[in-house]
N, C-alpha and C positions, 0 to 999 in steps of 0.2 A: 245269561243276563238277555231280555227280551228290547232294550235299547241300545242302538248301535252309536258311533261318534264316528264321524269323519272329519279330521280338521285340511282344512283344505291351505295353500302355502301362503295365500290373499289374505291371512288372518280371518276366513272365515269356519264355521265349524257349521257341521250338520247334522243333527240329532232324529233319529228313527226312530219312532214306535213301533216295533217288528216282531207282534203278535199279530199275522194278520187276521188267522184261524178264531179269536175275538173280537176283531173289528179294530183291534189295535185299546180295548179297553183300556181303561183305568182304575184298573184291581190295584189291593194292598201290595202287591211287589211292584209292578209297573209308577205307581206313584211315587213310592222310596226312592225307586231306581230314577228317575227323572232330577227327584229333587235332588238327591248326589251328583247326579252329574252338573245338576245346573249349578250349583256350588262350586264346583271343582274349575268349571269351564269360566267362573266369575274370577276366580284366581289368577288362572294363567293370560297374563300377561302379555301373550302374540295372537291371542284371539280374542279380537274386533266387534264378532255379529257372529249370532246365532240363529241359523237355520233350521225349523223343528216341523216335521214330516212324517208322515203314517206310510207304512208299508202296505202293499197288499190292495184290496180295493176301496180302500178311503181312508180319510185320517183319523177318528177313534169316534166312537159309537158311545163314549162315555161310560158311567162305572160298568161293570161285569155285575150283568142281573141274580145270573148263576151265584158269585159268590155274595153278591146283597141278601140272598135269599136265603142261604147258609148260614148267613151271620145270627149268633143266639145274643139278643139283651141288648138294653141301651148303649151301654158301654160301647160295644163294637161297632154298631153306625155311628154313633157320636164320632168316635178314631178315625173311621174311614173319610168321614165327612171335613172334620179338622186336616186330615195328613192332605185332601182333596183342596182345601183351602192352603196349605202352606207351599204346595204348589206353583199356585196362582198367584200367590203372595212372594215367592222367591223370585218369578220371573218378571212382576214388575214392581220390585225392589231391587234386583239384579243390576248390576254395570252397565253388563252389554245389552245392546237392542234385539231381540227377538223377533223374527219374521217365522210366521206359521205361513208354510208351502203346504195347501189344501186341495184333496180331490175326494171325492168321493162323499159322503156326510160325513158332515161335524156336528153330532145329535148329542144333546145335554151336555154332562162334564167336558165331551168333545168341541162344542159351540163354547161352553166358559173357556175353554185351552185357545180357543180362536182368537174370541174377543179378549182374553188376559195378553196377549202377545202385543209388542209395540206398533208390528204393522202385521198385512194377512193380503195376500192374495190366492186366487184359486182358479181350477179351472170353468170352463164355461158351464158344466153339468153337475159341477158342488149342490151340496144341499147342508144347509145348514137351519137346524129346529132346537127347540126346546120343549122336547113330546113327553116328560114326566106326567102331565095330567093325564093322559091315555092310560095309566097302567095302575094312576091314584096315587101318585107321586111328585106334586110340584116341585117345579124347578127353580128351588129358590136358593144353592147356590150359584148353580149357573146365572140367574136374573143378577149378582153383583155385580158380576164381571161385562153382561151381556146388556145391562143398561147404564154402564157407564160408557158403554159406547155408540148408543141408540137413544132415539127420543121415546118417551115414554108410551105412545100410542099403537107404534109398532112393536114394542116390549111386551104389552100387555097382549095383544093379539095373538103374537108367538106363544105365550105363555098358557093362555085362556081355549086357544083352538089346538096347541100341538102339533099346527102345519109347519110343514118344512117349507123357507123361504129359499126362493133360487139365488144365482149368484148376482145375478142383476140387480136385482131388488137388495139384497144382501150389501150391493154396493150403494144403490142411492139410498140406504137409511144409515150406510155410514160402517157397516160392523166390516165388512172388507176393503182395503185399497182399490182391488182392480180385480180383473180377472180375464183370462187370455187360454185360448185352445191348450190341449193337454201339452201338444208337440211346442210350443212356445214357451207354458210354465216354467220351467229352469230356466233356462236363459233370461228370464224377466225377473225373476227375483234374485238370480247371482248378479243380475247387472246394478240392481237397488241394493244389493248388502255390498259389492266391489266397491261402490259408488260411497259411502258410510264406512266403508272400513278404510279412505284415505283423510277420514278428518282426522282431528287428535280425540284419542280415548277420553283424557283427563276431561276435554269437554263436555264430548259424548255424555260420561260418566254424571257433569254437572247437571247438567241439562235432562237429562230422563230423571233423574231424581227431583228436580226443583218442577217439572212436568206435571209430574202423577201428585206431588203435594198441594201446589198452587191451587189444583183443580178443588180438593173438597173446602177451602179455605173463604173465608167471604170477602167482597172485593179488595178493598181496604187493606186485611193482614194479606192478602197475596200478591200486592204491589210491596208492599213496606218488604215481604218474604224473598221476593223475586229479584227486588233492589241491592240487598245482602248477598242472593246468589251471584247476582252480575257481578260484585264486585271481587267478591272471592273468586272467581273465573277470571276479573282484569287482571289478580296478584298472579293470575301461575303465568311460568313462561310462554307457553304454546300461545296466550292471547298476547302478548308483546310480540311473538315471531309471527302470529298470524297479519295483524295490519303491517308490523314493518312487509312481510311478503307481497300484498297487499297493495302499498303503497310503493313497492319497488318493481312491480310488476314480474315476480316470480313465481316458485310453488315453494309453500311452506315446510318446512324440515321440522317435523313434530319430534318433541323430547318428551311427550307424554307428563309432563310437571308442570 
């Protein structure tokens, strides 16, 4: 298995795409394995936050072009792109927050993977691109995730030119949260993950689901939906405990119920 999983005692799971020889490509095998891993972690009540990273020189170069070239027929292509979409949806629709920790390049479906994660941090040297246009294959599925994180003009420039953007610009347009020196990245990402891990699992699950659903709704419908979600959240034991703890000036004891 090219996907390595390390679970920390703090409730954080580190998932590593460990295929440096293909620049951690999103092959059929790696996509299937990642989906299995994320589904398993989603059911693990001890895990509160997931960090996703790549081994070797960089994060991920996207699809394995040698594999793509070897595919025969429309059905095989469709199967590959559907599988890739399933992984992205698994991350977005999953209960746990997922943080992308990026070094080197995150290109094409690799860039899509970064955009699909809830948070993203990178090294200063990291590069991001949707370069499909350079090989005659427009990055149509990657743009679904990336265009939901950044605005239209920067997105179209990335898609039409295929040129990579720097971590500095990626932060400026909202593709990543922040960037750090290589030596600081691990600690900074763990710091954020540990902070999230101190919150109520249930509250995070409700909030993550509500965040992505309301984004696709008209304003009036979004308020109606989130009012229902706030009410659902308020009925939980953790909301009552959290409010009591705040008023009593003490740390909350989450039941995740």
